[in-house]
N, C-alpha and C positions, 0 to 999 in steps of 0.2 A: 522475464519481467513479471512482477506480481502487482496487480491492481487491487487496492482495497477501497471499496466504495459501497455505502449502504443503499444508495438509490439504484435499483436494478437497471432501469432504462439507461441511466448515465454510465453505469459500469459496463453494460453491453455495448454501448456506443463507443466508449474508449477502447475496449478490447477489440472490437471489430476494426476500428481505424488503425490501431497498432499492428494488428495481424496483417492488414493489407499492405503495411510498410515492411513486412517481413519479420516482425518480432514474434518470438514465442511468448505467449501471454497466458498467465494463470490469473485467476481472479478469486476474490474473497469478499464476502459481505461485511465482515467485521474482524476485529483483532484476533479472537480465539481461532477462527477459521484460517486466517492468514498464518498464524503461528503453527497450526497443524500442518499446513502445506509446506512451510519452511522445514519442519522436522522430518516430513516424509520425503522430501526431494533428495535425490542422489547426487545432484550437482548444485552448485551455488546459484543463488538468485542475484543477477547483476543489478537490478533496479527494483525498488519498491516505490510505486506511485500511489500516494495516499492523501487523504483529506487531512487538513491541519487538525481537525478535531481528534482524529485517530492518533496523530503524532504526540499530543500532550497527554494521552491516556496512560496512566501508570498501572492499570490492571494487567493481568496476564494477557499476553498477546500484543503488547504495546510495541512501538517501533524500537524502543530500547531493548526489549527482549529479542526481537528479530536480529538486531545488531550483535547481540551476544552470541547468537547461534551462527550467524553469517557475517563476520566482521567486515568483509569486503563489499557488502551490499551498499550501493548508493541509494539515497532516499530523496525522492522528489515530492515536495508537498504541493497540493493544489487546494483551492477553495472557491466556493461560489460567493463568499462573503468578503467584505473589505473593511478597512478602517480599524475600529476598536477590536474587532474579533481577531484580526491578524496580529495585532500587537500583543494580545493576550495568549495566543495559541501557538504561534510558530517560533 
């Protein structure tokens, strides 16, 4: 699993919780770092857990680019926002 979250404390909490449940977890602060991890991995990444803001990013390292490299990767979007932000980003 690859967790992409820019808030370090939240990223660390998510990774710690998932690890306690037996998941192998990689983490990245932002898209370009996530893309580098995907390119360097020798195996597929089963799940990308990411913020909705990252999901709509069309710059290098976006979810779209991860999907091109690992077509089987599932993507789970998360956000701390609601309402208008969700309609525009996810």
